[in-house]
C-alpha positions in Angstrom: -5.1 121.7 72.2 -6.7 125.0 72.3 -9.6 126.4 74.4 -11.2 129.0 71.9 -12.6 128.4 68.2 -9.8 129.1 65.5 -9.6 132.0 63.6 -9.8 130.2 60.2 -13.0 129.1 60.3 -14.2 129.7 57.0 -17.3 128.8 54.3 -17.5 125.5 52.9 -14.3 125.1 49.9 -17.6 122.9 48.2 -19.5 125.8 48.3 -17.3 126.8 45.0 -17.7 123.4 43.4 -20.3 123.3 40.4 -23.8 123.1 41.1 -25.5 119.5 41.0 -27.7 120.3 38.0 -24.3 120.4 36.1 -23.0 117.2 37.2 -23.6 114.5 34.9 -26.1 112.4 36.0 -23.9 109.6 35.4 -21.3 110.6 37.6 -19.7 108.3 40.3 -21.1 108.3 43.7 -19.2 108.5 46.7 -21.0 107.1 50.1 -19.9 107.9 53.5 -21.3 108.5 56.9 -20.2 110.5 60.3 -21.7 111.4 63.5 -22.1 114.3 65.9 -20.6 112.8 68.7 -21.8 114.3 72.1 -21.4 113.7 76.1 -23.1 115.1 79.0 -21.7 118.1 80.6 -21.3 118.7 84.1 -23.8 121.5 83.9 -26.1 123.2 80.8 -25.9 121.9 77.4 -24.2 118.9 76.2 -21.0 118.7 74.3 -19.7 117.6 71.2 -16.9 116.7 69.4 -15.1 118.5 67.2 -11.9 116.9 65.1 -9.2 118.2 63.4 -7.5 116.6 60.3 -4.2 117.8 59.6 -4.5 116.8 55.8 -7.0 119.2 55.2 -5.9 121.6 57.8 -9.9 121.7 58.7 -12.0 121.1 62.0 -15.1 118.8 61.4 -17.4 116.3 62.6 -16.1 112.8 62.7 -16.9 111.1 59.2 -15.2 108.7 56.2 -16.2 106.5 53.5 -18.3 103.4 53.6 -15.8 100.5 53.2 -17.3 97.4 50.3 -20.5 95.9 51.9 -20.5 98.5 55.0 -24.0 100.4 56.3 -24.0 103.9 57.0 -24.7 103.0 60.7 -21.4 100.6 60.9 -19.4 103.2 58.7 -20.7 106.0 61.7 -19.1 104.0 64.3 -16.4 102.8 63.2 -15.4 106.2 62.0 -15.6 107.4 65.3 -13.3 104.7 66.6 -10.6 105.3 64.0 -10.9 108.9 64.5 -11.1 109.5 68.1 -10.1 106.1 69.7 -13.8 106.3 71.4 -16.9 103.9 71.4 -20.0 105.2 70.9 -23.6 104.5 70.9 -25.6 105.3 67.6 -29.4 106.8 67.8 -31.2 108.9 65.6 -30.4 109.7 62.1 -29.7 113.3 61.4 -29.7 113.5 58.0 -27.7 113.0 54.7 -25.8 115.7 53.1 -24.7 116.1 49.6 -22.2 117.7 47.7 -19.7 117.3 44.6 -15.5 116.1 45.3 -12.9 116.1 42.6 -12.2 112.8 41.0 -8.2 111.5 39.9 -9.5 112.1 36.7 -10.2 115.5 36.6 -14.1 115.0 36.9 -16.8 115.4 39.7 -18.3 113.0 41.6 -21.7 112.9 44.0 -20.5 112.8 47.7 -23.3 111.7 50.1 -22.7 111.8 53.4 -24.9 110.2 56.4 -24.9 111.6 60.0 -26.2 110.5 63.2 -26.2 111.6 67.0 -24.0 109.1 68.7 -23.4 109.2 72.5 -19.4 108.9 73.5 -18.9 105.8 76.1 -16.3 107.0 78.4 -12.5 107.1 77.2 -9.6 109.1 76.3 -8.9 110.7 72.8 -6.3 108.9 70.8 -4.5 110.8 68.1 -3.6 109.3 64.9 -2.8 109.8 61.3 -6.2 111.3 60.4 -6.9 113.1 63.5 -3.9 114.8 65.4 -6.8 117.1 67.8 -10.1 116.9 69.3 -11.9 118.9 71.6 -15.0 118.7 73.3 -17.2 122.0 72.4 -20.4 122.9 74.1 -23.1 122.5 71.6 -23.9 126.2 71.5 -20.4 127.2 70.2 -19.9 124.1 68.2 -20.6 126.5 65.1 -17.7 128.8 65.9 -15.3 125.6 65.4 -16.6 123.7 62.4 -14.5 125.0 59.1 -17.8 123.6 56.9 -21.3 124.9 56.6 -22.6 121.7 55.8 -21.4 120.4 59.3 -23.1 123.2 60.7 -26.5 122.1 59.1 -25.9 118.7 60.5 -25.2 120.5 64.0 -28.6 122.4 63.6 -30.4 119.0 62.9 -29.2 117.3 66.0 -30.1 120.4 68.2 -33.6 120.1 67.2 -34.2 117.6 69.5 -33.0 116.8 73.1 -29.8 114.3 72.7 -30.9 111.9 75.5 -34.2 110.1 73.7 -35.5 107.1 74.8 -34.7 104.4 71.7 -37.1 101.8 71.0 -35.5 99.5 68.2 -38.5 97.9 66.3 -37.5 95.0 63.9 -39.7 92.7 61.7 -38.7 88.9 62.0 -36.1 87.7 59.5 -37.2 85.1 57.0 -38.9 82.0 57.7 -40.0 79.1 56.0 -43.0 78.9 54.0 -46.0 78.5 55.6 -47.5 76.0 53.3 -44.5 73.7 54.1 -44.7 73.8 57.4 -47.5 71.4 59.4 -47.2 72.2 63.1 -48.9 75.7 64.9 -47.8 78.4 62.9 -46.7 80.0 65.9 -43.9 77.7 65.9 -42.4 78.6 62.4 -38.4 78.9 62.7 -36.1 81.0 60.3 -35.0 79.6 57.0 -31.6 79.5 56.4 -31.7 83.0 54.7 -33.4 83.9 57.4 -30.4 83.3 59.5 -27.9 85.1 57.6 -30.0 88.2 58.0 -30.5 87.5 61.8 -26.4 87.8 62.3 -26.7 90.9 60.1 -29.5 92.1 62.2 -27.4 91.5 65.6 -24.5 93.6 64.3 -26.5 96.5 63.1 -28.9 96.4 66.5 -25.6 96.1 68.5 -24.4 99.8 67.6 -27.6 101.3 69.3 -26.6 99.8 72.6 -29.7 97.6 73.4 -30.4 97.0 77.0 -33.7 95.1 76.7 -35.1 92.7 74.5 -38.7 91.9 73.8 -40.4 89.7 71.3 -44.0 88.5 69.9 -44.5 84.7 71.2 -43.6 83.5 67.8 -40.7 81.2 67.1 -39.1 83.2 64.3 -39.5 86.5 66.1 -37.5 85.0 69.2 -35.0 83.6 67.2 -34.3 86.9 65.3 -33.3 88.7 68.6 -32.3 86.1 70.9 -28.7 86.3 70.2 -28.8 90.0 71.5 -30.7 88.8 74.8 -27.8 86.3 75.0 -25.2 88.9 74.6 -26.8 91.1 76.8 -27.3 88.5 79.5 -31.2 88.8 79.5 -33.9 86.8 78.5 -36.3 87.7 75.5 -39.5 89.4 77.1 -42.6 87.8 75.7 -45.2 90.4 74.6 -48.2 89.0 73.3 -50.5 92.1 72.7 -47.7 93.0 69.7 -48.5 89.6 67.9 -50.6 89.6 64.8 -53.6 88.1 66.2 -54.0 89.9 69.5 -52.6 93.4 68.0 -55.5 92.9 65.1 -58.1 92.7 68.0 -57.1 95.5 70.0 -54.6 97.4 68.3 -54.6 100.3 70.8 -53.5 97.9 73.4 -50.3 97.6 71.5 -49.6 101.0 71.1 -50.1 101.7 74.5 -47.4 98.8 75.4 -45.0 100.0 73.2 -45.5 103.2 74.7 -44.8 101.4 78.2 -41.3 99.9 76.9 -40.3 103.2 75.5 -41.4 104.8 78.9 -38.8 102.7 80.7 -35.8 104.8 79.1 -33.9 102.0 78.5 -32.9 101.3 74.5 -35.2 98.1 73.6 -35.4 96.0 70.6 -38.9 94.7 70.0 -39.4 91.9 67.1 -42.9 91.6 65.9 -44.4 91.0 62.6 -45.5 92.9 59.4 -48.8 92.4 60.0 -48.0 94.9 63.2 -45.2 97.0 62.6 -46.7 99.5 59.7 -50.2 100.1 61.4 -48.4 100.5 65.0 -45.8 102.9 63.8 -49.1 104.9 61.9 -50.7 105.2 64.7 -47.3 106.1 66.7 -46.8 108.9 64.1 -50.7 110.0 64.2 -50.8 110.7 67.5 -47.6 112.8 67.7 -48.3 114.9 64.8 -45.1 113.1 63.0 -45.7 112.8 59.0 -44.0 109.3 58.0 -45.7 109.1 54.8 -45.8 105.2 53.5 -44.3 103.2 56.4 -42.7 100.2 55.4 -41.7 96.9 57.3 -39.6 94.4 54.9 -38.4 91.0 56.4 -35.4 91.9 58.9 -35.9 95.8 58.6 -35.3 98.0 61.6 -37.4 100.9 62.7 -35.3 103.3 65.1 -37.9 105.0 66.9 -37.2 107.8 69.1 -39.2 109.4 72.1 -39.5 112.3 74.0 -40.2 111.1 77.6 -42.5 112.0 80.1 -45.1 113.8 77.4 -49.0 114.4 78.7 -51.4 113.0 76.0 -53.9 115.0 77.5 -56.4 112.1 78.6 -55.7 111.6 82.0 -53.1 108.7 81.7 -50.2 110.5 83.0 -46.8 111.3 81.4 -46.2 109.2 77.9 -43.9 109.0 75.9 -44.1 110.8 72.7 -42.6 109.7 69.2 -40.7 112.6 67.5 -38.3 111.0 64.9 -38.8 107.4 63.1 -35.6 106.4 61.4 -36.2 102.9 58.7 -33.3 100.3 57.7 -35.1 98.5 55.0 -32.3 95.3 55.6 -29.0 95.2 57.1 -27.5 95.8 53.7 -25.1 98.2 51.8 -26.4 101.7 51.4 -27.9 102.1 47.8 -27.0 105.1 45.7 
């Protein structure tokens, strides 16, 4: 494996393809996902993985097409495993790029690729048919290796924030039975059949981000939504009264401070709450951090991946407080839409 950047680094050949406005709006679409796969270095900046694909003779970031019914997050993690033999932990979404590619009938298709930051778990590279070489390079030198300018723009997004951010996976509970049909205390209302289907899909999605702790508002439907994640970790679901609708409505600042304390622990946390909490809570976090998110949605079984920069002073004498720096919304654990 070479120890210096290859000499054949060129501009992306896709730059020469027709401009987007010249491609038929009815052109087929291709969806893919990839990662900036990174690991901590003994000294200095983190290292990122660049892979060599013998079929194309290029150096790129791990990526590949979505399988039918697959989410971009699942595809990104799977492609890391298939192309490098390594397991990874996803974190923030970096960006989506698009370009045109030729089709078998001589036409053009629009290709959309979602990229995530992904921390590599310990392991060794395994060569395969798609990738015959992988090299760990300092993030500051990776531009010299990558063949395509699109990949360099993704790398710039990765470098815009430190890789070791604190992650909170803020989940709205899955579907429950109708309140009007439930005669007991509403806090005891369980998931419906459809809710359990959503719960299963959520478990798969949340697992990609390496959760270490699980928290929930004291509502059965919230606890059921994330209980399987806690069980897999061998942990209990920690009750969070400040993040229930009634308590939050009475004191939203207490709810915000509680979420910041969860983020300050430095472990990836799953937090399940309700539709009357999540949009306002995220809005407050974003406003205090100067992050413009626009409208904050919160569909049932949706996930917000919140990334925090640790140890930031708010200036109110309370000491270092995590600051929201990125927020990525997953409407529900369903396939990517065009």
